[in-house]
N, C-alpha and C positions, 0 to 999 in steps of 0.2 A: 503493500499499500502505500502509497505518496502522502506526506504531511502534507495538511492546509487543506486537504480536498475535505469536501464534507460528504464522505461515504458513510456508510451504516453495517454494522452488523448484529449479528445477537450477541445479547449482555449472558453475564452469566446466570442471570432469572431467568431468561427465555426472552427477556423485553427488548425490542427492537433499540439497540445504543446509537447514538453518534459517534465518529469519530472525528479525527482531524480537529482542527481547531473548535470549530461548537464545541468538542468535547471536552477542551480545557475548558471554555466560557458556562459549560453549563455544568463541570463540577464545580466550580470557582461558584457558582451561582445559589448548588444543593447543598453548598460549607457553610454559605450563610444563609440558607432558609434550615439548616441542620438535617436535611434529608438526606440520611444515615445510606438507605434502599438508590436512591439517585447519585449519591455519590460513589458508591464502591462501582456501579454502572461505569461509569463515566471513566474513575480510575483506572478498572480492567480495562475498558477499550484504550486508551490512551496508551498503558506499560504493552500492551498488544500489538499495539501500532507502532510500536517503539518512537514514537511523537518526541520531539526535542524539549517539549514543554511535559512529557510524562511526571517527569518529578516533582511540578508542582499540584500535580492530582495526587501524586502518591503523599505529598507531604500535606493537605487538607485532611486525606482523611484520616493517617495515620493522629494529626492534630485534634481534630474534631473525638477523639477516643483515648488519648492520653491518660485522661485521668483512671483508667484501664491498665494502658500498656506496660509491659516487662520493659526493663531493664534489655534484656534480649533481645525482643524486637524493633527497638530503641538503634542497637547497637549495628541492626542487620540494617538497616535506613541509613545509616551515616555511612555500611561501608558499601552500598549503593549508588548513594551520589557523595559521594566522597568528594571535598575541597569545591564545593559549589555551595552559593547563600543557601538554599532551601536547607541543605546539613547543617548551615552552622545557627540557620532558625529555627531548624527544630531545637536544634542544642540549647538555645535561650531557653525554649518555651517548657523543654524536660528539666532543665536547670532551676526553674520558677514548680515546677511539678514534684519536683524531688525535695524541693523547699517546703512544701503545702504538706511532703507526706512523712519530713522531719526526718530523710534517707539521707545523713550527714555524709557516711561513709562512700557513698554512690555518688554526690554529689560531688566532694572534695577530689574523687577518681578522674571525675567526666569534666570540670569546671577550668585547667589547665588547658583544655582544646577551645575552649570557648574563643575563637579570633575578635569577632565583632565588641565585646565586652563591655557593650554600654548601657547596660540594664541596671539601674541601679538597686533594683531588688534583688537581682541575681547577686550581685557583687556584696550585699548584706548577709545574704544565706550564705556565701561561701566563708565569710569573716566570721557568721556564726559556727561553721562545719572546724573551721580556725582553733576557734574558741574552747570549744568542744575537745580537739586533739591536745591541747595543752599551750596552744600559745599565744603568745601576747596581743592582740588585736586591740586595744583598747585605743590607741592614737587614730588609726584608721576607721576603729568602729563608728569610733565619735564624728570622726569627716565626714563616714558614709553616712551617718543618720541626719547630721545637720543640712546636709544636702541634698536629702530625700526630700519629693515633690509632694510628696501627696501621703496620706497616712497607710503603707502599705502593711501586709501582713508581716514577709521581710525584715523590712527595717526595724518594725517597731518590735518585732520580734527581736532583734537584736539589739535596739537598746532597754527591752525589760530583762535581760537575761545579765546583761552589764551593770544595770543597777543594781539588780539581786546579788549578783559577785562584785558589786561595792568597788566596782570600774568606774560607775557614769555617778559624778557628785550632784546634788538637788540643783548647787548655782546652775551648773550644765544642763537638767531639765528645764528648770524655769526659765533662761536663756533662748534656748530648743521652743517652749509654747510661748515666747513675745515673740519671734520671727516667724512661726509662723501664723497669730495674730498679725502679724505685718503683713504677710503675703498673702491671705484671706486663705486659708489653709484649714478651715476649721476640724476636719478628720482628725488635723495632726495635734490641733491643740488641745483635743477633749484626750490622743491619745499617751501626749507626753503628761498632762496633769496626772492623769490615770497612774501614771508611773508612783505618783508622789504618794498615791491611796486613793481609794475606789470613790469617799466621797470629791475629794478637788476634783478627779473626773468630772463627777456626776454634775458638780456647781460650774466647771469649766462649759461644760453643755447650755445649762442655763444661761451663765452670763452673755453666750456669744449668741443668743436668742433674743435678750432681750438687757440690753446690757444695764438702762437705765435703772430698768428697775431690780436689777442686781444692786445699784450701786443705794437706790434710796433707802432697802435695806441693810447693808454690809456695815459691820463695825470691827473693822479687823484690827487683832488682838497679837495673832501668831504670821510666823513669815509665811505659810501658807496664804491667810487669809490677804495679809499688802498684797499679795502675788497677785493672786484674783480679781483684788481690785484694779490694780496694775493694767491686767490682761481686760478687764471691762470697761474701760477706761480707753485704751488703744482701741476698742472695737466700739466703743462711741465715737471716738473720732471719725472711726473710717464714715461714719455715717453721717456725722455734724460736725466736723473740728470744732465750729466757733461754741458750740454748748458744750461739747469736751471739755474745752478751754477756760471757758465760765464756771463748770465743776472744778477746775484743778486749783485756778485763784481763788475760787469759794472757799473749799473745806480742804480740798482732798491733798492736794501740794503740801502742808504744813501733818500731813498726816502718815505720810509716805517716806521714808530716807531716800537721801538725796537719787541713789541711783535708779531706783525706781521712779521717779517723780521726773528724770531726764528722761528714762524710756517712754515715760505717758507726754511730756511736753514732745519729744521727738516724731512720733508717732503723731496730734496733734498738726505739727509741724509740712508734714509729710502730708497729710493730708489737704491739708492748709493751700500747699506748695502744690498740689495734682487741681485742683479747684481755682487757684489763679490768686487765693485771696491777698492781698496785702499786706498783711499783718502773718505770714510765714515765717522769715527772716527775723523777726524779731521771737520768732516762739523757737526755731534753733539757734538763738542765741541762748534764749531762757533755758532750753535744754542744755545744751553748752556750758551755761554757769552750775547747776546742776550737775553736770558728770564733773567738772572742775572740783567741787566739794565731796564727791563719794569717794571711797578708800579705794575704789575699783577701779580699772580702764575700762572705759564702755566701749566695746564691740559691735557698733551699730550696724546692719545689712548695708552693703552697698548699694541697693537700691536707696534707700534713707538718706543717705550721702550723695548721692546723683539729685534728688532731689534738693538737699539744701543747696548745693551749687549753682542749679538753674532758680533758685528763691532768691536767692544772693546775685543772681545776673538780673533779676528783674527787679530787683528793690528799688524803695528812694526813687521811685515816680520813673524808674531807665537809668538811676544812677547804680551802677552797678556796687557790691560791696568785694572788691577783687578781694579784701585779704578772706573775708569769708568763703571765696571760692578756694583758695589756697587751701586753706583748713580743711574743708570738706573734701577736696580729693587728693590730699594731702594721706586722709584717714583710710580712704579705701586701699583694698587689698590690692597687691601688686599688679594681677595680671586687670583688674579693670584699671587701676593708673594708668595702664597703656594702652586704652580703649582711645584713639584718634581723637574723640569727643573732649576727652579730659584732657589729653596733651595740649590740644588745641587751646583750650579755657584756660589749662594753667598757665600756657604762654602770652596769652593775653593780659592776665590780670599780673604778672609780674613784669609784664612792659606799664601797665598802668601804673603797678605801687614804685618804679623805677626810678623816677622823679625823688621820691620823698626816703625814699631811701639811706643808709650810707655808703652806700658803693653801686650807684647808678648805674655803670658801664658793666658793673661783673652782673647784674640783674639783668639789663635789657641785653646782655651776652648771653648767660643762658637760655633768657626766653625764644634769642632769635637758633640758638643749636635745639631745642625743644623745635619748634615751628619746623626745623630745616629737615627733622627724622620723617616727618609726616607728610611735606611738599614733593609734588608732582606723583603722589599714588591717586591712585583712579579712584577716587572719593570724594564724597561733599567737602569733607575739614581736609583733606591733599590738597583740596583747589582752591577750598578759602587759605590753606597754610601758602601757598606758591605764589600768591593775590598778594598778601599783607608779605610777603621778602620781596614784594616788586618785580617777580618773576612771571611771564608768559605762563598761561599753561600749553603747554604741549602733549603730543602723543608717542608711547613708545615707539622705537626702532620693530620691525614686524620683525618676526625669526624667517630664518631661511626657509624655504617650501619644503613643507613634508615631501621625503622620497616614497618610493614608488614602495621598499619595502617596508616601511614605518608606515603607510595605508594598507597593506596587505597586513601585517599584525595587528592591527585594528578589528581589522574586515572578520579575520578569525577567529578574534578573541571569541568562546563559545558563550562566557557571561554578554556580552555584549549583543550578542547574536538574540541569545534567547529576550533580554531585556526590550530590543526593538522588535521581536516578535509579540511580545505581551504587549506592548504599548499598542501594537498595530491590532491587534486583536480585540481593544478596549480595555486590557489591567495595566491599567499606568500606571495604580498604586505598583504591585508587584514587579512590575518593569521599573520602575524608578530603584528599589531598593536592591533590586539584582543588578539595576546600571549600576548604583555608587556601591557596593562592595566590590562589584568589579575594579574600579579605579583603587582601591585601595593599594598604595605602595606604588604606584607608577612613577615617574618620571613625567618630568614639564615636556619632554617629546611627545611621548608615548600618552600622555592628557589632551596635547593638543590634535593628533590620528585620531583621538578617539571623541572629541569633540568634531573637528572635520567630519566625521562617520556621520555624527548625529547631524550636523547640517544638512550633510546631502540629502539623506534620508527626511530633509526636514522638520525633526524632532527636535524643535528650537530649545527649549527648555533645559534638553539635554549638551545640547550644544553650547549654552552663555551659560550653564554652573558648571560644567567641565573645564570649559576653558578660564573659567575664573579660578581655577586652583592651581594655576600655573603662577610661579612667582620667579623665575629667571625670565622667562620665554615669554612675551607677552604679545596676543596677535588680538590686537582691537576687533579686527572684523569679524573675530567668532563671538567675542564679548560681546558687542553690540552689533546684530543683524542686523539686516533690515528690508525681510520680508516684506512682499507684497509694494515694493516699492515704487512704484510706477501711481498705485491705486493709490498709498497713504500720501505722496505727495501731492497730487490732482486734488484729492479732497481737502487736504489740509488748506495747499493754495486758493481753492474754490470760494472757501468761508473766509479767510484771511488770520488762517494759524500758522503757526510756524512747526512746520515739519520734523523738524529735531525736539521738540516740544510734544507732540505726538506718540513721536516712537519712544520720548522717554518715558513717556505714561504708558503704554502699552505693555514695555519692557516689564516693567514694574508689574504689571497687573496681570496680566496673563502668562509672560511669556512666549507671546503669538500662538498660544494655544487655542487653535479656535473653537474647538467644544470645551473649555476651560469652563467650571461652572465651581463658584464658590458655595459657604457653606452657608450662607445668607440665599443665594438666589442669583446674583452677579453671573452673567454669563458672557462668552461668547471674548473674542479678544482685546475687547474696551472692558468688558464686565460692566456690564451693565445692567442696574435691576431689572424689572419687568415693568415697574410703573414706572421707573424713571424713561424707560421707553417710550411706554405709551402716551406719558408726558411731551415726551420733546418730539413724538410724530406728529402730535395733536398741535401742538408748536407751530410746528415748519409745515403742517398741512399735506401731511403722507399718510397715505393708509400702513395699519399695521395690524398683525395678530402676532400671536403668542408665538408662534412656532417660529416666525420670521428673526427671533430674536440673535439666533446663532447664523442665520446666516450673515457668508463675512461683509458683502457689503454693504446691507444693511446694518448691521453690528457698527462698521465703519464708520457709517454716515448718521446716527444716531447719536453714537458715540462723541465724535468730533462736534457735531453741531451742539448738544449738552455741552462739551467742554468751552465752546465760543462765549456760551450766556450765561454759563460760571463765567470765567473770565470776564465778559462785562458786567455782571455783577458786582466785581470783584476789583473796579478799577482799570484792569487791565494785570493785576499783580499775580503770575505765575506761582509764586509760593500760595499765597491764598488760595487760589482757584485750584492747587494740586489737593491741600488741606481738605476744600471742599466738598473735591470729588471722592476722594475715599471718605469722608468723616459726614458727607451732607454737609449742604451751605448751611444749616443756624446753626452747626458749631463754632465753624471760625468766626462766623460775624460775632459771637459769646465771647469768644476766647480773645478777640483784637480790641476788645474795650478796655480799656484800662491805662496804662500807661504806654506812651510813644517808645516803641522797643526798637533798638539794631534790628534789623530783620533777621540774622542769625541768632541770636538770642531768643526771638519770637519764634522761632522754629525752634531750639531745643524745648522751649517751655511748652510744646503742642502736647498736651496731658496724656491722650492717650499713646499708649509706648508704637502702636501699630501705624496710626498714623505718624509721629514723627518719623519714625523710621522708612517711612513713606515718599512724605515730601523734600527726605533729604537726596533719598535716589531718583526721585522723579527729575529735581533741578538737576543733582548732578551727571546724570544719564545723558541730560538735554545737550551740556556742553558738550559731550563726547561724540552724542550724535551730529550737533552743528558742524566740527570739525572734519568729523569722516564725510557728510554730505556734502559740504561745499569747499574742500580739501583733498579728492579722491587720494591723490598722490599722499596724502598722509603728513603734507612740510605745511606746518603753518606757519604762514608770516605773525612774527609779532605785530603787526599794526593791527591784522586779523583776526589775532586767538580769541575762543571766545573767554569770556567772563559768565564766573556765576555769580559775582557780587552785582552785573548789572541786569542778569537776569532772576536774584533775589528780590532787589529793589535796597535801599537806603534801609525806613523806616517803617515800621508798621505800627497802628494807631487805630483811634477809632474812625469810622466814614466820617469822613467832609459833613454836615449839615447841606450844602450844595450840592453835595454827589449823592442825592437819594439811591435807594436799591432798585435797580432797571427791571431785576426781573425776582420781585420778593417772593413768588409764588414759586421760586425752582422747587423742587421736590429732595 
């Protein structure tokens, strides 16, 4: 039989079973529906046919009954599909199952073969296995527990085991509970508090649901009661930072030790900063004052410190508190300090503070050196750093062309072949995982060849993401491809849009995947919502039905028209329009109220993590697309170099009274 043909044969139960790609799709569908009979039929058909994706059907079937599988069955699967993604994927699932079964010896034996090793719960189970073998896992166990995103069984069991063995102290347990409240992880809060005692765990659940009510009846006398009050204040701050601040001033700060008061004020400050309230920076100062009175050094989460830096940037009516910016960044973890955003803003702070320092030249030189470390990188802050240093934004030299041997090696790679076939038959999630697993360990040349294979097959998201991984050799046309170039440029110019801006937005929205669909229902190249598509179609007088939204030309027409209307509504600001396209127009209208801010400071203070990242990438994408579209040779003259600052605009503030909203009904 030939793989890929929709042939048919009798399945093991005598029913007519599909083969070829149809069998793989049917197997995945049966797995999702927990249809074990259909899944077994499709798996048998795929294996009998020797379909190149049969391993996936085999994986789905064994995964569906893993709770009853034996070690021998699993080892047999490993041997059948040795070295493939599904072998390691099943090992991930099996290690979790062994942990749930508490089969520590079997888990310890299999864990060293886990190549991805990217599952936090598996890591916790493996540390437990080591602990039961008498190994010292206190430091690694504490780190794994604190890094836990949700309250899963493995990390909770690890924490409770170490706590019972007196290898975790109460101070660490309460800090974990505070961090979990701060990160809005209620299950993890309850689990942490329950280590202290069942009543503490129950009280934590109560205060998470109704923090104001809990505080109304609380009368803290013990350490546990004071910690629970702190958690309640932090939880209240997430809903109403002003009310929590008033409660702290009126009663609770005086009843809490300085360390816990500092945690409560930091939580209030963070939530006030996210809500862009003007007193956020003052709240952070209050938290720092109490921290200074505490007998221990307070180790706040990097996210809390990031909002401290952002609040300081927009403080005093748009006159940044540069010293507070530096303090916040210096308190971050080492890896967070190396993030381009904080390298850039610390350098800017040092520049601003230099004139009043005892050695202005040294501080200015340090700032310039910091900017130099990120200048030239293909990113938002890399571009800003270049412009701050007076350097034009230039494009990297293209790499040497791929050789036939390099191209052929990528085309012959089984994992890449399977990934492309999975994507082609509509199993994109599986294909992406297979693709990314296969990229592990590739050097720049191999990555460029893999990216080109995806480009040639018009699998643009894998083309872009793979090319983005290279470090020494940068292929800009791979990283910023221009599919549908004639259509995009013609449509953009027809309605007065910059094609580079449109490309920058599409690259971020869909990676040029025409059938892309978001979790909230946005569809197509420009990820336009159905309601927005209907509104735009009515606005411009074109017929529209729901099924038209994924048509490339219709999606492009409605998406670009909506983008133009949004741009008009925000007086031509590409920054505000990008924020509106992602988060809806009403939110950036609110976010611009308040002090007049430097555009880059406004962008860094966008309250939604997704939208903040989005606007930075859309605008930085646009400058590189501008260079590629306007200078095909890749050589950009300084006089015509793209400017990120020009796209950002200088300042962002409340809409002028003389410039009312032109499209106030924008959805």
